Structure formats: C-alpha cells, structure tokens
N, C-alpha and C positions, 0 to 999 in steps of 0.2 A: 350263496353266490360264489361262483368258481373264481379261483385266482387267475385263470386264463382269460376271464372277461374283465373283471374289475380290479383284481389285485388285492382285495380284502374281503373278509367275511364279517357277518354281524357280530361274531364274538370278539372281533378286534376293537369294538367300540366301547367295551366295558370300562376302559380306563381313561376315557376322554376328559380332559380338563383343558380347555383351549384346544390346541392341536395335539394334545397328549393321547396317543394311541399306544396300545401294547406293542405294536409293530415298531414303534420308534426306539424301543429298547435295543433293537438290533443295530441301530445306527447312532445312538446317542453318544457313545464314547468317542467315536471317530469325528462326529460333527462338532462336539465341544472342542476337541483338539484343533480342528480346522478353524473354528471361530476364534479361539484364543490366539492362534498363530497370527491373525491380522493385527492384534494389539502388540504382539511381540515385534512384528515388523515396524509398526508405527513408532513404538518406543525406541527401537534400534536406530531408525532414521532420525528421530528427534535428538537422540544422544549424540550421534555423529555430527549433526548440525550444531548442537550445543558445544561440542568439543572444538569445533572450528572457531566459534565465537571466543572461547576461552584462549585458544592459541593466539588469535589475532590480538586479543586484549593483553595477553602476557607479553607478546613481542613489542607492543606499544609501550607498556609499562617499563619493561627492561630497557628499551631504547631511551626513554626519558630519564631513567636513573643513570645510564651510562654516559649520555651525551646531553649537552645543553647548547651546542653550537649549530647554527643553520648550515654549516658545512657538512654535518653528519647526514648520512642517508640510511636510516634504520630499515627502510622498506626494501632495501636491496639485499638479495640473498647473500649470506656470508659463509655458508658451509654446504655440504652435500645434502644435509637434511632439509634446510630451508629452501635450497634450490629445487629439490624433488617436490616439496610441498607447493612451492609457487608455480612450478611447471604443471602439476596436476590441477591446481586452481585455475591457471590460465586456460587450460584445455577445457575445463568445465564451463568457464565463463564464455568462451567462444561458441560453445554448443548450446548455451542457454539464452544469450542476449538477443539473437535475431527475432524480429517480429514482422508480421505481415501488415501492410498498410490497411487501415480501416476500410471496410466495404462502403460503397456509396449507396444512398437511398435512406429514406426515413425509417424503414423497417429493416432493410438489409444490413444496415450498419451495426445492428445489435447482434449479428451473427458472425462478426469477425472472429476468426480463430485466435486463441490466446497466443502470447509469445512462445517461441520454441521451447524455452525452458519449462514453462507451465505445461505445454503440450506433452513434452517427454515425461513429466511427472504424472500427468493424467494417464498416459499410455502405460506407464509402469504400474499405476494403481489398478487399471483395468486388467492388466496381465495377471496381477496377484489375485484379483477377484475371480477371473476366469479359471485360474488353476484351482482355487478353492471350491468353485462351483462344480467342476467336472472331474476332479480327481477321484477315481474309483467309485463312480456313482451309476454308470451305465451298465446294466445287467443284460447279459445274453441269455438265450434259451437254455444253454447248458448250466447256468448258475442255479444253485439250490434255492436262491432267493428271487428267482425270476418273477414270482408272483408279486413281488414288491417293486417291480421295475419302474412304476410311476411314482410310488411314494418316496423311494430313496432320493432321487434328485429333487423332489418337492421339499422334503425335510432339509436337505442340504442347503437349498436356496433360502429356506426359512432361516436357518442359522446364519448363513452369510449375510442375510438382510438385517436380522436383529442385532448382530454384532457391530454393524455400521452405525446404528442409531446413537450410541454414546459419542462416537467420533463426530457425527453430524452436529450434535448439540455442543460439544466441546469447541468446535471450530466457530460456532456462532457467538461465543462468549468473549467479552473484552478481557476479563481475568480468566485465563484458561491455562491448563497444565502444559499444553504444547508451546505456547508463547513463553512460559516461564523457563522451559528447558532449552528452547531453541534461540530465544532472544528475538524472535520475529513477532512484531506487533500484530494485533488482531486484524487490523484493516488489510494487512498484506497476506492474510489467510482467508479473506472473504471469498476469493475466487475458488479456493479449494472446498470451502463449505458448500458452495453451489454445485460443484461437480460431484461431490459425495452424495448430495441430495438426488441428483439426476441418476447416478449409478444405483443408488438404493431403490429408486423407482423402477428401474429395469430388473434388478434382481428379485424384487417382489413380484413382478410379472411372471418370472420363471417359477417362483414359489407357488402361486395360485394356479398357473396354467397347467402344470402337471397334475395337480389335484383335480382340477375341473375336467381335464381330459379323461381321467380315470372314472370320475363320476358320470360323465357323459357316456362312456362305453358301457357302463353298468346300468344306464338309465336311472341314475340315483341322485340327480341334481336336486330335485325338489325335496326329497326325503332328507338329504344331507343338510340342506339349509334349515329345515324344520327341526331336525334332531340336534344340530350344533349351532346355536345362536352365535357362538364366537366367530363363525365364518362370516356372518354379516358384519361384525365389528372389524374383521380383517379387511373386507372389501371397503368398508368405510374409511379405515386408516389409509388404504391405498388411494382412495379418491381424494382425501385431504392432502396427502403427499403430492399427488399429481397436481392439485391446485397450487400448492406452494412452489412446485417446480415451474409451472407455467407462469405464474405471476412473478417469479424470481428473475425473469429475463429483464434486461435493462429498460425495455419499452414500457413495461408496467410500472417499474420503479420511478421512471421519469414523469409519468403522467400525473401522479399525485403522490409524492413521497410520504406525506403524513398519513394518508389513508392506507398506503401500502404497508407501512410499518405496523399500524394497528391490526390490520387483518393478518399480517404475517405472524405477529405474536400470538394472536388468537388461534391461528391454525397450528402453531407449534404446540400450544397447550392441549388442544383437542387431540392432536396426533398422539401425544404421549398417553392420554387417557384411553384412547381406542386400542393402542398397542398393549397397554396393561391388561385390558380385558381379553384381548385376543391371544396373547402368547401364554404357554403353560408356565406354571409356577417356577420350574427349574430354569427357565430362560429369563425370568423377570429381573434378574440382577442387572441386565443391560438397561432396562427402563430406569432402575434406581440409580445406576451410574449417570445416566443422562440428567435425571432430576438433581443429583448431587452437583454435577457440573454447573447447571443453571442456578441452583440455590446459592452455591458459593459465589458465582459471578454477581448475581443480583445483590446478595448480602454485602459483598465487598464494595460494590459500586455505591450502594446506599450509604454505607458508613463513610466512604470517601467523600461523597457529595454532601453529607451532613457536616462533616468536619470543615469542608471548604466553604459552604454557603452559610453556615452559622458562625464562621470565623472563630472556631475553637482554638486555633493556633494563636490568634491575636487577642490576648487577654485585654479586656476593657473595651474592645470594639463591639458595639451592639449592632442590632439590625439583622435582617435576613436577606441573603443574596447580595448583589452588587448593583451599583448604579453606573450609568454610562451615557455617552453621547453618540448619536448617529448623524453622519454627514453624507449627503447625496452628492455624487460627482456626475459629470456629463457621461453620456453613453451607457447609462445603466449600472455604474459602479458605486459602491458605498464603502464607507469606513465606519467601523464601530470601535470606540475607545471605551474599554471597561476600566473604571477608576479604582485606584487603591486596592489592587489584587494582593491578597496576603498569603498566597502560596507560590511555590517556585515552579518553574518550568525550564525545559531545555530548548535550545534552538532547534527548530524543525518539528516541534510537537504541535498537537492540535487539541482543541477542546470541543465539547458539545455544549451548546447553549440553548436556553429556552427563555422566552419573554412572556410569561403568563399575562402580564398586564396589557399586552397587545393582542390578546385573544389567541395566542399560540401556546399549545401545551407540549407538543412533541419537540425533542431536542434535535439539533442539527449540528453536524461537524464543520468546524472552520479552523484553518491553519492560523496559528499565532504568528503575526507578522513581525514581532520584535523580540529581542532577547530581554534579559533583565535590565538592560540599559534603557533609560527613558527614551521616548521617540525623538525628543529634541535635545538630548544630552550632548550630542556631538562627540561621543567617545568618553565622556566623563562617567565615572562609575556611579552606580545607583546610590551608594552610601553618600556621595557628594551631592546628588540632586534630590534624593528622597523620592524619586519617581518610581511608582510601582504599577503603572498603567499597562494594560494589555491591549494590543491593537490587532484588528482584523480587517482585511480588505477582501471584498467579494463582489462578484458579478451577479446581478439580480436575475433570477429566473422566475418561473411560475411558483405560486404558493407563498411560502414563508417570506422569502427575500423580496418578492414583489410587493407584498403588503407593507413591509418595512420601508421600501422605497417610496411608496405613495405617501405614507405618513410623513417621512422625512422631507420630501419635496414640498408638501403643503406647509410644513413648519418653516422651511427655509424661505419660502415665498414671503413670509412675514418677517424675515430678517433674523431668525434665530435657528440654532440647531435643535434637533429632536432629542430631548432629555428622556432617558429611560431609567426609571427609579427602581425597577426590580428585574434583575437579570440573574438567572441561575446557571452556574457553570459545572460541568462534569469533566474531570480530567486533572491534569493534562495526560494525553495519550500519545503513543508513538515511540518508536525506537530509531531515531535518525542515526546516520552513519558517522557519529562523532569520533569513534576510535579510528576509523579509516582516515578521516580528515586530519586527525592529530599526528598520524605517522606518515602522512603523504609528503612527497617531494614536490609535486606540482598539483595545483587545484584549478579546475575549470568549472564555472557555474554557468548554466544556461537556463533561461526562463522565458516564458512568454506571458505577457499580461499579468494577471494576479499570481502567476507562478513565482514571481519575485517575492511574494510573501513567505515562500518556503526557502528560497536561496539566500535572501538578504540576511536573515538571522544566522544562517550557517556561515556566511562570509564573515560576519562580525565575530562569530565563535572562532573561526580560523585565525583571525587577526590576533586574538588573545591566547589561543590554546593550540596552535600548530607550530611548534618550535622548529620544525625541520623543513618547512615549505620554502621553496626558492622562486616559484613562479605562481602567480595568481591571475587568472583571466575571468572576467565577469561580463557575460553577454545577456542583454535583456531586450527582448523583442516586444514592442508595444504597438498597438494600432493607432493610438492617439497620443500626440506629444504631451497633452495635458497630464497623462498618467505619470510622467517623469517626476512630477511634483510630489507623488506619494512618498518617495524615498530620497528626494533631492538632498535634504540636509544630511541624512545618514550616508549617502553615497559620497558626499564631500568629506565627511568625517573619516570614512574608510580610506579615501584617497590620501588624506593627510597622514593617517596612521601608517599606511603601507609605505608611503614615501620615506618614512623615518626608519624603516626596518632593514634597508639595504638589500632588498630582494633582487634577483637577477632580472626578472621580467614582471612587469605589472601592466595589465591591459584591461581597460574598461570600455565597453562598446555598447551603446544603446541604439537599436535599429528600429526606426519608426516606419511602419508599413502602411499606415492609413492614407487616405487621399489628401493631397495638398497640405502636408504638415510643415512645409518650409517656413511659412510666415510665422507659425506658432513657435518654431524652434528659434527664430531670430529674436523672439521676445523673451527667451529664457534668460534669467538673471544669473549668469555664470560669473562667480566672484574671481577677482584677480589673483587670489592666493592659490587657486587651482589652475587658472588659465594664464599661461605666459605668452601664448600665441594663438590668434584666432584667424581662421580662414573661412570665407564664405564663397562657395562655388555654385555655379548654376547646376541644374539637374542633369546636364549632359556629362558632368565629370565622372570619372571612374576610379575606383580603388584598385590597387595592385597587390593586395595582400594574399591573393590566391596562389596556390603552388602549381596548378595545372593551367598552362597557357590556353588550352582549348576551352576552359571553363569560364562562363561569364561571371562578372563580378557584381557587387552591389553598386547601386547608382547613387550619385549625388552626395558627396561628402559635405556635410553642413558645417560641422565644427570639429576642429582637431585641437586638443589641448595637450600640453606636455606637463607631466606632474613634477613639481619642484622637488629636488632632493634635499634631505635634511643634513645639516652639518654633522649630526650624530650618527650618520649612516656608516656602515662598515666600509672598509677599503674596497671591498668587492663591488660596491655600488657604482664605482666610477665607470664600469662597463655595462651598467644595467640599462634597460630600455623601459620606458613608461609612457603609456598613451591613454588618453581619455577621449573617446570619439563618439559623435552623433552621426548616423548615416540614414539615408532614406532607402527603404526597400528591404525585403527579406534576403538573407544570404542564399546564394545559389545552391550551396551544400554546406555540410558541416566541416568539410575538409580544411578550408582556410582558417577556421576557428579552432580546430582541435589538433590537426597534425603538427603544426610547428611546435606546440608545447610538448606533445608526446615525443617528438624526435629529439627535443633538447633535454628531456628529463633524465636525471641520473638515478632515480628511484621510481616508485609507483606514482602514477598519476590518478587522481580521484576526480571523476566527472559527476557532478550533481546536476540533474536536469529536472525541470518541472514544467509541464505544459499539457496541451491537448494530446489525444491519442495518436493522431497522425504524426505530430512532431516527435513524440516519444518512440513510436515505431521506427521512424527514420533514424534517430540517433542510436537506438539499440542495434539496428542492422549495420549501421556505419561502423560503430565501435567494434563489433564482432569481426567485420571484414578487415578493419585496420589491425586488430590484434593478430589475426591469422596471417595477414600480409607481412607483418613485421616479425612473425614467429616469436612472440613474446615468451621469454624464459625457456627458449628451446635452442640455446646455443648461439644466438645472434647477438646477445648483449642487450636486446630490447627489454625494457622494464615493464612491469605490470600495469594494466589499465583496469581500474575499478569503476564500474558504472552503477549509479544509483538513480533510478527514475521515479518520479511521482506524477500521477495523472489526475486531472480534475475528476473528482468523484471516485467511487469504487464499487 
C-alpha cells in the first residue's frame, strides 16, 4: 500500500499493541513532551492559586497578632507590595465576577453560559489544548514524513486525549490533589470536571477521525477493525464518554438524581477499563493515575465515614449512624435535626446524608444550617448547653426529599414528628471563606429562602471570629413569612450580641415577597428587648433607602425596630446606626443594599450571597460593575470587594 494513498504499509503493523505502530516511534518523544506539558501547566496554576491562599491566610494571621482593636483595618493595603497585590486582585475579580442571566425555558435554561470567570478559564484551557493538538503536526508535500500526514495528528490527538483522563477523574474526587493545593473545595470544581469531559470528547473525535479518514482512503476500514480489536474498544470508550457527557447536563441530573449517580459511576468504571485495553502499554500510566486518584478518594472517604458513623472519636458511645427528627413545614420545606453529632464542622460546610431505613441508599448533599452552637442556645457556648445537634433546612423536590416529606407529613398528621433512627453522614465538606470574613472591615450577607442555611452560620462565625469588622448587614429574602421562624431565635441572639460590640453600622432586613404576607407578619412575636419602636404601615408606604431617585423602592414597610445599645459598647457606638426591618417585596436592585456599606468601608468588604442562579448572576454582575465604577485599589482610595456566591445545587 502506497504512502500516497493510505500513509502506512503492512509492515508498519508488526508492532501493534493497542495503537502501538512502528511509525509512532517517529512521534513518541514529542507527543510525550506535549502531554506532560499539560500537567506542568495544571500544576503551575494550582500552585499559584495555593500561594494566593497562603498569602491571604498569612495577612489575616499577622493582622490578628498585631491588632486586637476594631479600629484596625488589616485589609487595607499598607505598602507598595500589598497595594500592587490588591490592585491586581481587584482587576482579576472585576473580570471574573460578571454572569449572564439564566436563559428561560425548561430545556434552554440548562444551556446558560457559565460566569465570565469560568468562561475565561475554559477558553484558556481550550487554547492550551488547541496549541497542544496542532503544534508541528500538519505535514506538507515537501516533508520527508508526508506519508504519515494522517497518523501524526491522529497520534497527537490520542496523547492529548489520554493525558486529560487523570485530570478528569481527579476533578471528580472529593479528596483530590487539586483541592489540597488550591484550597478550592471539590464542589466548586465540578463545573471544570464537566468541561474537561466535554473537551476530552472532542479531542477523541480528532484522534479517531484522522485514522478513520486514512483507512477510508486506503479502503482498509473493515480489515483494520478485524486486525486490531483495540480499535473497537476505542470506539466503545468514546461512546461511553459521549453518554456521560450527554447525561452530565443539568436536565438529566435533575430528572432523577439517584439514577443519574449510579449510571455515572458505572460509566466511569467502564470507561477506564475500555481505555486500559485500547491504549498502548507506554501510555497506560495515565489510566493508573486516574485509578490512583479514585482509589485514594474512595479509601479516604470510606475511612472518614467509618470514623464518623461508628463514633470512633466518642469512646463509649455505641451504635451505628445517627438518629434525628424530621419536621415538615408549609410550602414544601423541611427541617432535619441530627442528634448528638460527635464530629466538628465549620460554618458554611455541608454533609452528604443517606437514610437507608427509609429506602434511600444514595447520599445527598445538604448545607449545615448551624454552627457548633446549639440551635436554641441564643449565643451560649456549646460547652454550656451540651448541644451537639446538626440542623438542615431544605426545599423538597422530586425523589429523595419528596419521599421524606410525604412520610413526615403523615406522621405530623398524627401529632408527632418523624423520628429517623438510622442516618449516615459523610463529611463535613466545603471550604467557606472564613479567612476573608475574619479580616474584613465590612460584611454583607444576602440570602434567599433556604440560602440562609448558608449565611446564618457564617454570620454567627463573624460575630465570634471577625475582630476587625465595623459594619454588618444581613438581608434575607423569603417568599413566606412563616419561614422567618426557622432562624428567629438565632437572629434575635445575633442582634443582641452585635449590639454589644459597638459596631459603626448594623442592619438586618427580611424581605417577604410572597402574596399577602402582611397579616402573617403582624402575628410575629417580636420581643421587647429587640424592638423599642414598632410601626405598621399600609402597603402603599415606600422606603427611601435607595440612592438613585429614579429607582423604585421596596413597598410596604411592615415593622421597623431599633437595636438597643449595650452599656458595654465602645465610645464609637454613640454614632452607630442599627436597624432591624421587615419589608414587603423584592428589592428593585442590589444598589440600596450594597452601595452604602461599600462607600463607608475603610477596608475590604466581604459579600456572602446564597440563592438561585438568577439572583447570583445579578449580584455578580452588579458587584463587578460597582468595583469598576469605583476603581477599587486603582488610586481612588476605594477599598476591595470580595464576593463569594453559593448557588442551589451544582
């Protein structure tokens, strides 16, 4: 067979083992270098991100050692080096925060582009992959290797593909080397896992398309498939990968999460086996790397779960798993209280839980809604109350949570809560921005509905562990006024504690957006120690807290309370402002909620937001625009804005 037709002759097949041809020796050295370069780049990026975490942690630690007064502002640049660092950081944030509003439609909404920061990272990754794919692989007629013009790009694409496999599996693990180096928790890497999978699917197409085109020109397809069974395994691997890519879209995950997880795990295992059979021996180290990542993850998770669920830390405590109570709330919400949890967690973390006794095997992630303080402790320490309960609030959807809701409602109809005698927990997981909170000058918490499960513990952490904060604003958007009772006791405790700290500004605002909530709000039992003045206004009333006169305001101020100052407050508290407000309606924009605090801040403002995709997209874009408008750390004196968003699901 002439090289001018097919690019290979029969003699080239003597060394086949998988895709191992004698012709590959011409390209093997360069291809390995290209493949290894991807991991060098990934490692360099991870180290840079890890260094940033260390720098921020060091600045916080140094500030705590040097200062103990709330008048200190450690987050403000103090020299040319910190100024340059914060300026670069502000520029990066402004270019990564913006996000497009979610597309409308049952199917179309799953195709909303990711936020700008993620999009830029994806484009960077694609650029690297394209450079790796096409650098010095296209051969012209004048080349002495022109006969291998189809094989060279095919083998290059094969190497580029197989070297992405360990990265793909590493990003799927909860215990993974990338998280360990960067400090980024696994759930915040899930989106990258999906995009690496999609990229791998496309590079595999390049790999087999060039080979297939060569075989077609030589009329060699049937003979090739018969002579090299590994080709069939390769196509099988591509088909399995394509299936996982297709079902990886949110539409399929939301249809039936439990079934999706099982088939996804099965597909991941089959893919590794097919690839092991397909690739030559000298490239199988990539498969073994992926196996090692998964084995380490599963082993570490198993050990951690055994320690937690067999109570190996609590000597003398018998039994397996945990017990708890389920309470159903109106409008499809539920609370799960897991009793006597004997492991520690940090504010903002989550756990995976399963309840085999209720017919559910698969674990599901839920945010822990409380700190190590007991839910009814009112600010008293755990050591004083002995409470070690873990609370979870969630909205019921199809599948797992809907089954729990039905059982709880049937039990409550008989006058009792639903007792769960066997709960298994995995975790805690997550790396909330505690260091940023602890060095902040101002804090803004924004949540909608069950998003307060995330922001409420972080607020409590800030009260105890943020020695430099001068302004705290807490905004909670709820659809039903009955939801306020979830955190009513803890909100009151937070108000009392903050009032004693002598902060410059304290603002709590609960915005009720559902239909006709006024009557329910009037029934709220607001204690006298929080409320010194109560005003009830009709729905025609308007607030005047917005800064743009052309902008409409929220409607119907229902209750305004002023927070009493403690006699132990510092002298600076005499000029402080404190409000606790219930309002009707959604805020017209984030400007009246965020801008006043940003403009008054003497150091970095940390914004923690948790809610739906549309709300998070809006706040990301608003903060980016505000930072750009104020020219943060660019000579205007405007201080940094750190935004951390959490979205329902991932």
